[in-house]
N, C-alpha and C positions, 0 to 999 in steps of 0.2 A: 393886190393882196398876195402875200407869199403862199406857196403851196403848203398844205397841211394834210397829212403828215409828209415828211420827207424820208428819203432812204436812210438818213442818219438820225432819225427820230430816237431820242433817249440814249444815244451813243455819244458820250461827252469827251472821248479821248481817242487818239489815233490807235492805241492798242485795242480799245473796245470796238472801233469800227472795223479793224482788220479781223478780229476774232469773229465778229458777226458775219461779215461778207464772205470770208474765206472758209468758215467752219460751220456756223450755226444756221445761217439763213436757209439753206437748201437741204439741211439734214432731214432724214426721215423722222416721222412721228410714230411713237408707240403710245397710244392713248389708252392707258390701262384702267381708266375709270370715266365712263360717260353715261349719259342717259338717252342716247340716240335710240330710235325705234328700229329693231331688226326688220320689222314688217316694211317700214318705209324704205330701208336699204334694199331689201329683196325686190320690192315693187318698183324701185328706182323712181321714187316720187318726184314729180315735177312741181314747181312752185309758180303760181300765177302772178305773184307780186313780191316785192321786197318785204312788205309787211308780213306776208305769210311765212317766209323763211326767217325773218328777223325778229318780229315781235310776238309771234305765236308761241306761247309756252315760256316766254322769257320773263320770269318774275323779278329778275334784276331790274329790267327796264320798267316794269309795271310799278314797282315800289316808288321810283323817282317820278313817274308820271303822276301818280296819286299825290305825292308830296307837293307837286306843283298845281294841285287842284283840278287835274284833268278828270272829266266825268268818267265813271266806270264804263259807260257804253263805248268810250273811245280807248279803253284799256283792254277789258276782256269781253265787252258787250257786243251789241249788234251794229256798231258803227262800221262804215265801209272801210276797206283796206286803205284807201287813199286818205280818208279822214283820220284814221289811226296813225298813219305815217306822218301826216301834217301835225298831229298832236305831239308825237315824239320829237319832231323837228322843232316845235315851239319850246320844248324843254331844254334841248341840247345847249343853247348858248349860256344857260345858267350853270352848266355842270363843270365849271373850271375845277381842276384837280381830281375829278372823278374818274375811276377806271372805265366807267361806261362811256365817257367822252373819248378816251383813248381807244378802247376796244372798237367802238362804233366806227371811228374814222380809219382804224387799221383794216377793218372788214371791208369798208367801202374802197379803200386803197388797194388791198390785196386781191379782191375778187372782181371789182368793177372798175379799177383804174381811176378812181375819183380822188383827186388831191386838193379839193377845196372843202372848207368847213360846211357841215350840214346846218343850215339856218332856215327860218321860215322863208327867206328870200330865194334860197337855192333848192328848197325841198321839192318843188314841182319838177324841175329839170332832172334832179337826181332820181326821183320816183320813176319817171318815164324811162330814163337811161337804164336803171337797174331792171325794170320790167322787160325792156327789149332784150337785154342780155340773158335774163332768166329764160326767155323763150327759145334760146339757141341751144345747140348741143353742148354738153360739158357743164351744164348748170343744174343737172338733176342731183338727187341725193348721192348717187355713186360718183357722178362727175365731180361734185364738190369735194368728196373724200379723196378721189384720185388727184384732183388739182392741188389738194393740201399736202400731198406726199405722205399719206398715212399708210404705214406698213402694216399696222395691226391696231385694232380697237376692241375694247371689252365693254359690252353693254351691261345693264343692271337688271337681273332677272330673278323672279320669285321661284322658290323650289317647286311650286306646282306647275310652272310653265312647261309646255311640251317641247319647246325649243325648235318648233317646226321650221321657222324662218331661218334660223342658224343652219339647219341641215340643208335647206334649199339653196341658201347662199353658197355653202361649201360645195354643193353639187355643181354649181355654175362656175366654180373656180374664179371668183371675183379676185382681182389683183390684191385687195386688202384682206388680211385675216380678220374676220368678224367673229369674235368669241363671246360666249356667255360668261357672266360673272354671278356667282351665287350670292343672293341677298336675302337672308332668312329672317328679316326683322319681324315679320308677322308671326312667326312661330315662337319668337321670344317674347312677344308683347302679350303676356298672359293676363295683364291687368286690364286689357281693353274688352269692352262689351262684344266686340266683333270676333274675339278669339275662338269661341266654339264653332262659329260658322266657317272661319278660316280653316280650322283643323279638318272639318268635313270636306272642304274644297281640296285640301292637301291629300286627304285619304282617297278621295275620288280620283285624283290625278294618278295615283299609284295603283289603286285597286286592292290595296292591302288593308290592314287594320291599324288603328291608332287609338285604341281604347285605354291604354296605359302608357307609362313613360317608356317601358321597354319596347313596346311595339312602335311607339313614335320614333325612337332613336333608330330602330331597324329600318323604318320607312325612310327616314332622312338619309340614312346610309345608301339605300337603293336610289334615292333621288340624286345623290351626289355621283353615283355610278353613271346615271343618265347624263348628268352635266359633263362628267369626264369624257364620255363618249363623243360629246360635241366640242371638245377641245378646251373645256374650262380649266384654268390654271390658278384662279384666285377667287376669294370670297370678299364680301364687304358687309360691314355692320354699321348701322347708324343708331346712336343712342345718346341720351342726355349725359350719362356717366357710365363708368365701368362698374358692374356689380362684382362683389366678392363676399359671399357668405356660404362657405362650403356646407353641403347637406348630403345626407345619404340618398340612395335611390328611392328608398321608401318615403322619405320626407318630400322629395321632388315629386314623386307620384301622387302623394296625398294632395299637394297643391294643384297638380294637374287635374286630378279628379274633381276637385272643388270648382276649378275654373270651367271645366266642361259642363258642370251642373249649373253654372251661373251664380255660384255662391261667392260673395266678396272675399278677397284675400287680404291678409295682413301684409304690411310692408316687408316683414321678414320672410314670409312665404313667397312673395314676388321675387325678392332678391335671391332667395335660395334656389328657386326654380331656374332663374336666369343664369346663375352661376353654374349650376349643374349642367344645363344644356350648352352653355357657351364653352365649358371645359370639354364636353363631349365633342362639340364641333371642332374645337382647336386640335384635338387629338386626331380627328378624322382628316383635317387639312394637312397636318404633318405627315400622316401615313400616306396621303396621296401626292405629296409634294406641292400642294397648293400654298399660296401666300394668303395671309389674313389681313384685311384692312379694317381698322377701327376708327370710325368717324365719331368723335366725342364732342361734348360741350355745346350742343345746340338745344334751344328751347323752341318747341313747335306750336304753331297755330295759336298765337297769343291774343289775337283779336277774335273774340268769340262770335261777334256779329258777322265779321267778314268770313269766318270759317263756315258758319251756317249757310251763308249765301253763295260762297265760291268754292269751298272745299279746301283740301291741303295743297301745298306747293304753289301758292298763288301770291306769295310775297309778305307773309305775316309771321315768319319765323324769326328767331333772334339768337344772339350770343348768350349762352348760359353761363353758369358759374364755372370756376376752375375745376378741372378734372381731379378726381380723387387719386392723386399720384400714389399714395400708399397702397390703395386697392389695386391699382394698375400693376405696380411692382409685384404684389402678392399673386395676382392672376397669372401674369407671365411666368413668375417663379414656379407656380404650381404645375405648369406644363413643362417648364424646363427641367424641373426635378425628376420628371418621368421620361426625359429625353423625347418629349412630345410637343415642343414648341415649334410651330411653323414659322417661316419667314413672316414678319409682321410689319405693317406700315401703320403708323400712328398719326392721327390728325386731331387737332383741337380747334374748335371755332373761337376759343378764347385765346387771344395772342399772348396773354400773360403766362400761358403754359409753355411757351417756346423753350426756355432754358431748361425747365424741369424735364421735358420730353427729350431734349438733346442730351442731357446728362444720363437719363435712363437708358437710352438705346444701346450704348456700348456695354452696358452691364449684362447683356445676354448675347455673347458672341458664339460663333461656331467656326471651328477650324475650316479653312478653305472657302468661307463665304464672306464676301465683302458687305459689312454692315447688315447682319441678318435682321436686326430690328432697326427700322428706319423712321425718321421723322418725315412725314409726307409733306408735299408742297403746301404753301400757304393756301388756305381753303376758304372758299365762299366769300365771306365779308372781309377776308384778309388777302384775297388775290388782287391787290392793288400794288402800286409801285412801292410804297413804304412797307406794306405787309410782306411782300416778296423779299425785299432787301433785308428786313429784320429777320425773316426766317433763314435766309442765306447766311447772314452774319452770325446768328446763334448756332446754326449747323456747323459753320466753319470753326467757331470758337470751342465748341464742346464735342464735336464729332469729326467725321472725315468727309469734307465737302466733295472730294473727288469720287466718293462712292455714292453720292446722292442720285436717286432714280428720277428726279426731275418732275416735269410738269404733266398735268392732265387737264382735260376740259371740264369735266363734271357738268356737262351741258346737254340740253336737248336740241341745240341748234347746229345745223350743218355748216354754219359760217363761223362757229366758235373756235375753229382751229387757229384763227388769228391770235387767240390767247397764248398759244405756244410761241408765236412770233414775239408777242409782248414780253413773255417770260425770258425768251432767249436774248432779247435786247437788254433787259435788266441784268441778266446773268453776265453777259459780256461786258456791260458797263461796270458791274461790281468787281469783276476780276481785273478789268483794264485799269480801274481806279487804284487797286492795290499795287499793281505792277508799276504804274506811273508815280505812285507815292514812294516807291522803293521798299514796299513791304513784302514783295515776292520778286525773285529774279526775272529778268526779261528773257525767259527761256521759252521760245516760241513752241518748241516741241512739247514741253510739259504743260503749258497752259492750253494748248490746242487739245491735248489728250483729256484734260479736265473738262473742257467745253463739250467735246464729243461725247464723253461719258455721261455728263449730266443731261445733255440734250436727248440722247437715245440709246447709247450702247449699254449703260448701266441697267436701264429698265429691261432691255432685251435679254440681258444675261440673268438678271434677278428673277424675272418671271418665267424665263425659258421659252420665249416666243420662238 
């Protein structure tokens, strides 16, 4: 049996192989959006099995296991680690063409030196081999981050978070910058039954008042000061679509008061509140020099039975409809008109939005800034080989690919840095293909600069790490 993967995996030309081995392979990683636990990083968590570090919390894998009829006890239930690993191994041979097949084997190859396919026949040996390696030094949470050459990473943190673990990590001078990223989804989710309870949690974290919209925004500004003190340089928002229905402070406050009282809101009141608050936040980000990420086009928790049993982020979200591009233009323009538009990274889970986003981005330039508004990396259901190539192609055709800030993990797993390697192979292959087709000069200095920029330099400069 031939080794899989090989060093030249997904690299189909001499130019691609040279770019990857000489420039991309060992470049540092700036992971500006992930869901790693700062507590686990601070405590330098050790993992007792490959299942614990690989399958725990990974809804990507859970979805496909369920699709193959694997019982829930072997997905998120009380099955043993070895049973769960064997269940995943039983699924693997069916995953031809899946990014999960590629990621899984790159992770086994990159961290554990395994270059044979994971199958039911090889699973036992691989499980034992990985377990033995995880017991050695260098395979803890921090060890895996350092092994991956991560220069900086940004976690995803609620405004109410005290950020104590970020402060403790900073005090220990860990070699990787571990920074918080502001994720205020809960304070924007005025339509949810949990909203009044969350506002009380937020108020308690600050010790101030949040009885009206003015005191709420003042509280949020203080919480952003708290995040800035811990090194925060960017925010992140996840929503189905962009709101845009401008309202006055009095109208936003009336909706806020109704929500605190548990009174149902109209769709106009919900959108008006969200627009008011999102515009306030955008201005605050610009004032502080933070970047703003907008993750759009997702539909959440669409299996009600599974949501009731397992909760959110367990594999039952999906691709929503296309983003309201007119509203997105209007929202960004409303900030730009006041010279208050922050650096902005746009993601849509709907791949049909690629061209519209790439055309939109250059409409909001700033002198001295390379691509102030960016189309973010192929996200979630799109971070597969085709999705990445389509995003790169659209970015190149409608924007400036050399300014692209590149890949992120968007993951809870310490092994997911292999996704950067996957992206880098695809990037080098994409550029190498154009060069070898005669669509770009064989200028090694120029293409090396593009690859370096997209792999890490652009993100470092854009976010100011």
